[in-house]
C-alpha positions as CSV (number, residue, x, y, z in Angstrom):
1,M,-5.7,44.4,-10.0
2,R,-3.0,41.7,-9.7
3,F,-1.7,40.0,-6.6
4,E,1.9,38.7,-6.9
5,I,3.9,36.3,-4.9
6,R,7.7,36.7,-4.8
7,G,10.0,33.7,-4.5
8,D,12.6,35.2,-2.1
9,N,11.6,33.1,0.8
10,V,9.3,30.5,-0.9
11,R,12.1,28.0,-1.4
12,T,12.7,27.8,2.4
13,A,8.9,27.5,3.0
14,R,8.7,24.7,0.5
15,I,11.6,22.7,2.0
16,L,10.0,23.1,5.4
17,S,6.7,22.0,4.0
18,Q,8.2,18.9,2.4
19,A,10.0,18.1,5.6
20,A,6.9,18.5,7.7
21,F,4.7,16.3,5.6
22,L,7.4,13.6,5.3
23,L,7.8,13.6,9.1
24,L,4.0,13.5,9.5
25,F,3.8,10.6,7.1
26,S,6.6,8.8,8.9
27,F,5.0,9.4,12.3
28,L,1.6,8.1,11.1
29,F,3.3,5.1,9.4
30,L,4.9,4.1,12.7
31,Q,1.6,4.7,14.5
32,T,-0.1,2.2,12.1
33,E,0.7,-0.7,14.4
34,S,-1.0,-2.6,17.2
35,T,-0.4,-1.1,20.6
36,G,-1.9,-4.1,22.5
37,Q,-5.4,-2.7,22.3
38,D,-8.0,-3.2,19.6
39,E,-7.9,0.5,18.6
40,L,-5.6,2.6,16.4
41,G,-5.1,6.3,17.0
42,Y,-3.6,7.8,13.9
43,P,-3.2,5.4,10.9
44,V,-1.3,6.6,7.8
45,K,-4.4,5.9,5.7
46,V,-5.3,9.6,6.2
47,F,-2.8,10.4,3.3
48,L,-4.8,8.1,1.0
49,D,-8.0,9.8,2.1
50,F,-6.6,13.0,0.3
51,D,-5.7,11.0,-2.9
52,P,-8.0,12.0,-5.8
53,L,-6.7,9.2,-8.0
54,I,-7.8,6.5,-5.5
55,L,-11.2,8.3,-5.3
56,L,-11.7,8.5,-9.0
57,T,-10.7,4.9,-9.8
58,S,-12.5,3.4,-6.8
59,L,-15.7,5.3,-7.7
60,L,-15.5,4.2,-11.4
61,A,-14.7,0.6,-10.5
62,S,-17.1,-0.1,-7.6
63,H,-19.6,2.7,-8.0
64,K,-19.3,3.2,-4.3
65,L,-18.1,6.3,-2.5
66,T,-16.3,6.1,0.9
67,A,-17.0,9.1,3.0
68,A,-13.3,9.5,4.0
69,F,-12.4,10.0,0.3
70,L,-14.4,13.2,0.3
71,L,-11.2,14.7,1.8
72,S,-9.6,14.3,-1.6
73,G,-11.8,17.2,-2.7
74,V,-9.4,19.4,-0.6
75,T,-6.5,18.2,-2.8
76,V,-8.6,18.9,-5.9
77,L,-9.6,22.4,-4.7
78,V,-6.0,23.3,-3.7
79,T,-4.8,22.2,-7.2
80,V,-7.4,24.2,-9.0
81,V,-6.4,27.3,-7.0
82,L,-2.6,26.9,-6.6
83,G,-1.7,24.4,-9.3
84,R,0.3,21.2,-8.8
85,V,1.6,22.1,-5.4
86,F,0.8,18.7,-3.9
87,C,3.7,17.2,-5.9
88,G,6.2,19.9,-4.9
89,W,5.1,20.7,-1.4
90,V,3.3,17.7,0.1
91,C,3.9,14.3,-1.5
92,P,6.2,12.1,0.7
93,L,7.4,10.0,-2.3
94,G,8.1,13.2,-4.2
95,T,10.2,14.4,-1.3
96,L,12.2,11.2,-1.2
97,N,12.8,11.4,-4.9
98,N,13.9,15.0,-4.5
99,M,16.3,14.0,-1.7
100,M,17.7,11.1,-3.8
101,G,18.1,13.4,-6.8
102,V,20.7,15.4,-4.9
103,L,23.1,12.6,-5.7
104,R,22.8,13.5,-9.3
105,R,24.9,16.6,-9.7
106,R,23.8,17.4,-13.2
107,N,21.0,19.8,-14.0
108,Y,17.2,19.2,-14.2
109,R,17.0,19.0,-17.9
110,S,14.3,16.6,-19.1
111,R,14.8,13.6,-21.4
112,G,12.0,14.7,-23.6
113,L,8.3,14.9,-24.3
114,A,7.9,11.2,-25.0
115,W,8.7,10.2,-21.5
116,R,6.5,13.0,-20.1
117,R,3.5,11.6,-22.0
118,A,3.9,8.2,-20.3
119,K,2.2,9.2,-17.0
120,Y,-0.8,10.6,-18.8
121,L,-1.2,7.5,-20.9
122,L,-0.9,5.4,-17.8
123,L,-3.6,7.5,-16.1
124,I,-5.9,7.0,-19.1
125,F,-5.1,3.2,-19.0
126,L,-6.1,3.1,-15.3
127,V,-9.3,5.0,-15.9
128,G,-10.2,2.8,-18.8
129,A,-9.7,-0.3,-16.7
130,A,-11.7,1.2,-13.8
131,L,-14.6,2.0,-16.1
132,F,-15.0,-1.7,-16.6
133,S,-14.6,-2.5,-12.8
134,V,-10.9,-3.4,-12.6
135,Q,-9.1,-1.5,-9.9
136,L,-5.4,-1.3,-10.8
137,A,-4.5,2.2,-9.7
138,G,-3.3,1.1,-6.3
139,L,-0.4,-0.8,-7.9
140,V,1.2,2.5,-9.1
141,D,-0.5,5.3,-7.1
142,P,2.5,7.0,-5.3
143,L,1.0,7.0,-1.8
144,S,-0.3,3.4,-2.0
145,F,3.0,2.3,-3.5
146,L,5.0,4.1,-0.8
147,I,3.0,2.6,2.1
148,R,3.1,-0.9,0.6
149,S,6.8,-0.7,-0.1
150,L,7.6,0.5,3.5
151,S,5.2,-1.9,5.2
152,V,6.1,-5.1,3.4
153,G,9.7,-4.5,2.4
154,V,11.7,-1.6,3.8
155,Y,10.4,-1.4,7.4
156,P,10.8,-5.1,8.2
157,A,14.4,-5.0,6.7
158,L,15.3,-1.9,8.8
159,N,13.7,-3.4,11.9
160,H,15.8,-6.6,11.5
161,A,19.0,-4.7,10.8
162,L,18.6,-2.5,13.9
163,V,17.6,-5.3,16.3
164,S,20.5,-7.5,14.9
165,T,22.9,-4.7,15.5
166,F,21.8,-4.1,19.1
167,N,21.9,-7.9,19.7
168,A,25.4,-8.2,18.3
169,I,26.7,-5.4,20.5
170,Y,25.0,-7.0,23.5
171,D,26.5,-10.5,22.8
172,A,30.0,-9.1,22.1
173,N,29.8,-7.1,25.3
174,P,32.5,-4.5,24.5
175,P,33.4,-2.5,27.7
176,G,31.4,0.7,28.0
177,L,29.6,0.3,24.7
178,V,26.8,-2.1,25.9
179,Q,25.5,0.5,28.4
180,V,25.3,3.1,25.6
181,S,23.7,0.6,23.2
182,E,21.1,-0.5,25.7
183,W,20.2,3.1,26.5
184,I,19.7,3.9,22.8
185,Y,17.7,0.7,22.4
186,A,15.4,1.6,25.2
187,Q,14.8,5.0,23.6
188,V,14.0,3.7,20.1
189,K,12.2,0.4,21.0
190,D,8.7,1.8,21.4
191,P,8.6,4.6,18.8
192,L,10.6,3.0,16.0
193,L,10.8,-0.8,16.3
194,A,8.1,-3.4,15.7
195,F,6.6,-5.3,18.6
196,R,7.7,-8.5,16.9
197,Q,9.9,-8.9,13.8
198,P,7.6,-8.9,10.7
199,Y,8.2,-11.2,7.8
200,Y,6.5,-11.0,4.4
201,R,6.5,-13.0,1.3
202,Q,7.7,-10.9,-1.6
203,G,9.4,-8.4,0.7
204,I,12.5,-8.6,-1.5
205,V,10.3,-7.7,-4.6
206,M,8.7,-4.7,-2.8
207,T,12.0,-3.4,-1.6
208,S,13.6,-3.8,-5.0
209,L,10.8,-1.9,-6.7
210,F,11.1,0.9,-4.1
211,L,14.9,1.1,-4.6
212,L,14.4,1.1,-8.4
213,V,12.1,4.1,-8.2
214,L,14.6,6.0,-6.0
215,G,17.5,4.8,-8.2
216,L,15.8,6.2,-11.3
217,N,16.7,9.7,-9.9
218,L,20.3,8.9,-10.8
219,A,19.3,8.7,-14.5
220,E,17.1,11.8,-14.3
221,R,16.1,13.8,-11.2
222,R,12.5,13.1,-10.1
223,F,12.2,10.6,-12.9
224,W,9.1,9.0,-11.3
225,C,7.3,12.3,-10.7
226,R,8.0,13.6,-14.2
227,N,7.3,10.5,-16.3
228,L,5.5,7.8,-14.5
229,C,3.3,9.1,-11.6
230,P,-0.4,8.8,-12.6
231,L,-1.5,10.9,-9.6
232,G,0.9,13.7,-10.8
233,A,-0.8,13.3,-14.3
234,L,-4.2,13.8,-12.8
235,L,-3.2,16.8,-10.8
236,G,-1.4,18.2,-13.8
237,L,-4.6,18.1,-15.8
238,L,-6.5,19.8,-13.0
239,S,-3.8,22.5,-12.8
240,R,-4.2,23.4,-16.4
241,Y,-6.5,26.3,-15.5
242,A,-5.2,27.0,-12.0
243,L,-5.8,30.5,-10.6
244,L,-2.2,31.0,-9.6
245,K,-0.2,31.7,-12.8
246,R,3.4,32.0,-13.7
247,S,4.4,34.9,-16.0
248,V,7.6,36.1,-17.5
249,S,8.3,39.8,-18.2
250,E,10.0,41.4,-21.1
251,G,13.2,41.6,-19.1
252,C,13.9,37.9,-19.7
253,T,17.1,37.4,-21.5
254,E,16.5,33.7,-22.2
255,C,19.6,32.7,-20.2
256,G,18.2,29.3,-19.5
257,K,19.1,29.3,-15.8
258,C,15.4,28.6,-14.8
259,A,15.4,25.3,-16.7
260,T,18.4,24.0,-14.7
261,V,16.4,24.2,-11.4
262,C,12.9,23.2,-12.6
263,P,12.1,19.9,-10.9
264,G,9.2,19.2,-13.2
265,A,11.1,19.8,-16.4
266,A,8.4,22.2,-17.5
267,D,10.6,24.1,-20.0
268,P,10.3,27.4,-18.2
269,D,13.0,29.0,-20.4
270,S,10.8,28.4,-23.5
271,P,7.6,30.5,-23.6
272,E,6.2,28.5,-26.5
273,N,6.9,25.1,-24.9
274,W,6.4,25.9,-21.2
275,A,4.1,23.2,-19.8
276,I,1.9,24.5,-17.0
277,T,0.8,20.9,-16.3
278,E,4.4,20.0,-15.3
279,C,4.9,23.0,-13.0
280,Y,5.1,22.1,-9.2
281,N,4.9,25.8,-8.3
282,C,8.2,25.6,-6.4
283,W,9.3,29.1,-7.3
284,N,12.8,27.9,-8.1
285,C,12.8,29.8,-11.4
286,D,11.9,33.0,-9.5
287,D,14.7,32.5,-7.1
288,I,17.4,32.0,-9.7
289,C,16.3,34.5,-12.4
290,P,19.1,37.1,-12.6
291,Q,16.8,39.6,-14.2
292,N,14.0,39.1,-11.7
293,A,11.7,38.5,-14.7
294,V,9.6,35.7,-13.3
295,R,6.4,36.3,-11.4
296,F,3.7,34.2,-9.8
297,G,0.3,35.7,-9.2
298,F,-3.4,35.3,-9.4
299,T,-4.7,36.4,-12.8
300,G,-7.3,35.3,-15.3
301,K,-4.8,35.2,-18.2
302,K,-4.2,31.8,-19.5
303,S,-0.5,30.8,-19.8
304,G,1.5,27.7,-20.7
305,T,0.7,24.9,-23.1
306,A,-1.0,21.6,-22.6
307,V,0.6,18.2,-23.3
308,D,-0.3,17.0,-26.7
309,L,-0.9,13.3,-26.3
310,G,-2.4,12.7,-29.7
311,R,-5.9,11.2,-30.3
312,R,-4.5,7.8,-31.3
313,R,-2.5,7.5,-28.1
314,V,-5.4,8.4,-25.9
315,L,-7.7,6.0,-27.6
316,A,-5.1,3.2,-27.5
317,A,-4.4,3.7,-23.8
318,G,-8.1,3.7,-22.9
319,A,-8.7,0.7,-25.1
320,A,-5.8,-1.1,-23.5
321,G,-7.2,-0.5,-20.1
322,A,-10.6,-1.8,-21.1
323,M,-9.0,-4.9,-22.8
324,T,-7.4,-5.9,-19.5
325,V,-10.8,-6.8,-18.2
326,P,-11.5,-9.9,-20.3
327,V,-7.9,-10.9,-20.1
328,L,-7.8,-10.8,-16.3
329,R,-11.3,-12.1,-15.7
330,A,-10.6,-15.2,-17.9
331,E,-8.1,-16.5,-15.4
332,P,-9.0,-19.8,-13.6
333,A,-8.3,-18.1,-10.2
334,L,-11.4,-16.0,-10.5
335,G,-13.7,-18.6,-11.9
336,H,-16.7,-19.5,-9.8
337,E,-15.7,-23.2,-9.5
338,N,-11.9,-22.8,-9.6
339,R,-11.2,-20.4,-6.9
340,N,-8.1,-21.1,-4.9
341,P,-9.2,-22.7,-1.6
342,M,-6.1,-21.2,0.1
343,L,-7.3,-17.7,-0.7
344,I,-8.4,-16.8,2.8
345,R,-9.3,-13.1,3.0
346,P,-9.2,-11.0,6.2
347,P,-12.4,-11.0,8.3
348,G,-14.9,-8.3,7.0
349,S,-13.7,-8.6,3.4
350,L,-16.3,-7.9,0.8
351,P,-17.3,-10.6,-1.8
352,E,-14.4,-11.2,-4.1
353,R,-15.5,-9.2,-7.1
354,E,-16.4,-6.2,-5.0
355,F,-13.3,-6.7,-2.8
356,L,-11.0,-6.5,-5.9
357,E,-12.9,-3.4,-7.2
358,R,-12.1,-1.6,-3.9
359,C,-8.7,-2.9,-2.7
360,V,-5.8,-0.6,-3.5
361,R,-3.1,-2.9,-2.2
362,C,-1.7,-0.3,0.2
363,G,-0.5,-3.0,2.7
364,E,-1.8,-1.3,5.8
365,C,-3.8,-4.3,6.8
366,M,-0.6,-6.4,6.6
367,K,1.3,-4.0,8.8
368,V,-1.2,-3.9,11.6
369,C,-1.8,-7.7,11.7
370,I,-0.8,-8.7,15.2
371,T,0.4,-12.2,14.2
372,N,1.9,-11.2,10.8
373,G,-0.5,-13.6,9.2
374,I,-1.9,-11.2,6.5
375,Q,0.4,-11.4,3.5
376,P,0.4,-10.1,-0.1
377,T,-0.9,-12.4,-2.7
378,L,1.2,-13.3,-5.8
379,L,-1.1,-15.3,-8.1
380,E,-3.5,-16.9,-5.6
381,A,-6.2,-14.4,-6.7
382,G,-5.0,-14.1,-10.3
383,L,-3.2,-11.1,-11.7
384,E,-6.1,-8.9,-10.9
385,G,-5.6,-9.6,-7.2
386,L,-1.8,-9.1,-7.3
387,W,-0.6,-7.9,-3.8
388,S,-4.0,-8.0,-2.3
389,P,-4.2,-9.4,1.3
390,L,-4.7,-13.0,2.3
391,L,-4.3,-14.9,5.5
392,V,-1.5,-17.5,5.6
393,P,-2.1,-19.4,8.9
394,T,1.3,-21.1,8.9
395,L,2.8,-17.6,9.2
396,G,0.2,-16.2,11.6
397,Y,-3.4,-16.8,12.6
398,C,-6.3,-14.3,12.8
399,E,-6.4,-13.1,16.4
400,Y,-10.0,-13.8,17.7
401,R,-10.6,-10.4,19.2
402,C,-8.7,-8.2,16.8
403,T,-10.4,-5.9,14.2
404,L,-7.4,-3.7,13.2
405,C,-7.4,-4.6,9.5
406,G,-10.9,-3.2,9.1
407,Q,-9.9,-0.1,10.9
408,V,-7.1,0.8,8.5
409,C,-8.6,-0.2,5.2
410,P,-9.0,3.1,3.3
411,T,-11.6,2.0,0.8
412,G,-13.9,-0.3,2.7
413,A,-12.7,-3.4,0.9
414,I,-12.3,-4.8,4.5
415,R,-15.3,-3.6,6.5
416,R,-14.8,-2.4,10.0
417,L,-16.3,-4.9,12.4
418,S,-17.1,-4.8,16.1
419,V,-15.5,-7.5,18.2
420,E,-18.9,-9.1,18.5
421,E,-19.3,-9.2,14.7
422,K,-15.8,-10.4,14.2
423,A,-16.4,-13.4,16.5
424,K,-19.3,-14.5,14.2
425,T,-17.5,-13.9,10.9
426,R,-16.2,-17.0,9.2
427,I,-13.2,-16.7,6.9
428,G,-12.8,-20.4,6.3
429,T,-13.0,-23.8,7.9
430,A,-10.4,-26.1,9.5
431,M,-9.9,-29.6,8.1
432,V,-8.0,-32.5,9.8
433,D,-5.5,-34.4,7.7
434,R,-5.8,-37.8,9.3
435,N,-2.7,-39.1,7.5
436,R,-0.6,-36.6,9.5
437,C,-2.5,-36.1,12.7
438,L,-0.6,-37.7,15.6
439,P,-3.7,-39.3,17.3
440,W,-5.2,-40.4,14.0
441,A,-2.1,-41.6,12.1
442,H,0.3,-42.6,14.8
443,S,-1.8,-43.3,17.9
444,R,0.1,-40.7,19.8
445,P,-1.6,-38.3,22.2
446,C,-2.0,-34.6,21.1
447,I,-4.7,-32.1,21.9
448,V,-3.0,-28.9,20.9
449,C,-5.6,-27.8,18.3
450,E,-8.4,-28.2,20.8
451,E,-6.6,-26.4,23.5
452,V,-5.9,-23.3,21.4
453,C,-9.3,-23.1,19.7
454,P,-10.6,-19.6,20.8
455,T,-14.4,-20.0,20.2
456,P,-16.4,-19.9,23.4
457,E,-17.8,-23.4,22.6
458,K,-14.9,-25.2,21.1
459,A,-15.1,-25.7,17.4
460,I,-12.6,-28.5,17.7
461,W,-13.8,-31.4,19.9
462,L,-12.1,-34.6,21.0
463,E,-13.3,-38.1,20.4
464,T,-11.8,-40.5,23.0
465,V,-11.1,-43.9,21.5
466,E,-9.0,-47.0,22.3
467,V,-6.6,-48.1,19.7
468,E,-3.8,-50.6,19.3
469,N,-0.3,-49.3,18.8
470,Q,2.5,-51.0,16.9
471,K,3.5,-53.1,19.9
472,G,0.0,-54.4,20.3
473,A,-0.8,-52.5,23.4
474,R,-4.2,-50.8,23.9
475,V,-3.9,-47.1,24.3
476,S,-6.5,-44.4,24.8
477,V,-6.2,-41.3,22.5
478,Q,-8.3,-38.3,21.8
479,R,-8.8,-37.7,18.1
480,P,-9.7,-34.1,17.0
481,R,-12.8,-33.4,15.0
482,V,-14.1,-30.1,13.6
483,N,-17.6,-28.8,14.2
484,L,-18.4,-27.1,10.9
485,E,-21.1,-24.9,12.5
486,L,-18.7,-23.4,15.1
487,C,-15.4,-23.1,13.2
488,I,-14.6,-19.6,12.0
489,G,-11.4,-20.4,10.2
490,C,-9.1,-18.3,12.3
491,G,-6.2,-20.6,11.6
492,I,-4.7,-20.7,15.1
493,C,-5.0,-24.5,15.1
494,E,-2.9,-24.7,11.9
495,A,-0.4,-22.1,13.3
496,K,0.1,-24.0,16.5
497,C,0.0,-27.6,15.2
498,P,3.2,-29.4,16.4
499,V,3.5,-31.4,13.2
500,E,6.4,-29.8,11.3
501,D,6.7,-28.9,7.6
502,R,2.9,-29.3,6.8
503,P,0.5,-29.1,9.7
504,A,-1.9,-31.9,10.3
505,I,-4.8,-29.5,10.5
506,Y,-5.3,-26.7,7.9
507,V,-7.8,-24.0,6.9
508,T,-9.4,-23.4,3.6
509,S,-11.8,-20.7,2.5
510,I,-14.7,-23.1,2.5
511,G,-17.7,-21.8,4.4
512,E,-16.6,-18.2,4.4
513,S,-19.3,-15.7,5.4
514,R,-18.7,-13.4,2.5
515,R,-19.5,-16.0,-0.1
516,K,-22.6,-18.1,0.7
517,E,-22.2,-20.4,-2.2
518,N,-18.7,-21.5,-0.9
519,T,-20.0,-24.5,1.0
520,L,-18.5,-27.8,1.8
521,L,-21.2,-29.7,-0.2
522,W,-23.2,-28.6,-3.2
């Protein structure tokens, strides 16, 4: 007995599914932001919870399993039953690529098998690295890549463009247009615009990479999905023996029309070359077939061919992944005695080695940071820590009663803390630069750092002394000092210091709770 599915209305259903998931992703992305309370309702990390690539590499790298990632079993189960439908029906980056591909009017023909192999070799490389505790999947995982690109690059740029446009109209004050502009602004302010304009280091880089991925669709439609996506490669391997099969009857005239609409370039017009692992189960081939020869149904009969990677390529990709470990770990930035003192991780971060094994660089912690202080690293944590989060107090401090970064972390690299735990967690220690501090260096009164210190018992205390100024007059000043036992390294003193260019008080990672050996003195 055979149950068949016809493609007459499937294309419409698929488009509606893609639109629904893209809208859901966009809604959750916009919801991943502080609302003035220390609680998030619907963060976009739920998409990462369904990502089996993040589950696999995190489990191999850290040997820890986050409960939320069990949801990725749903993706695996759906793939085993229906095939690679996630890529064609759900993935928001795939949908954006599909939309961008409309600009290319030529057909869907593939550039060849060599490019198709690339994503499988990349997957093997990532698994090889993860086996030896290096987590690199987050750099190229499509969901992590999309969230990071939007959070750090695209969304801040769009926010700035919209706000600047509304401000320009308001300042120009054209008759009748201001009222319309202000009404529109009032409607979009809360649901679309950020509470304050976010700024990120490397935002241009993130935006450029995102535009590059979309731009590749002009060279070949869904170029990323076909050739580079490691999640697509994993799902392709899982779909090899999917229960839902595609079959072609003897009525096929080999006209080749199905190949012109195949988004996965699975060679549907060639029975001997048709690649089931590249099929998104979109039913486009069923829709366009003039002979009605294509069928999709549940059957035990094996169909399609597997991608032949070659034993040497597989071994080389796995070995390359393993060899990244000694190369990355030999960097001074990760040495026990050479760690960057400016590498201040968000509160609740795991010890550095375990942190890097879990962090997937999704950028959600950066997006929810109230003060915009959490930024992507470049080389502060070495190449292994590329784009992982660090606190830059000159851009924004760590709000004393905020725990949002731990709430959105999908892998537990940043633990979720209660407000009480957060208040006792040290991420660093403040140091006074006496050569720049106004009371110390210039005999001028200033107590800003002590005033803004948030700890119940002030971690910055003032020493009142009488000094002689340049004119010989005796003046009384209050010199700030730091209590090493009370300072938690939040960085608000550095952020609010009135000394320009380089604050007279600064925070380093010394004394952080997550690394007991990181002490001021040996």
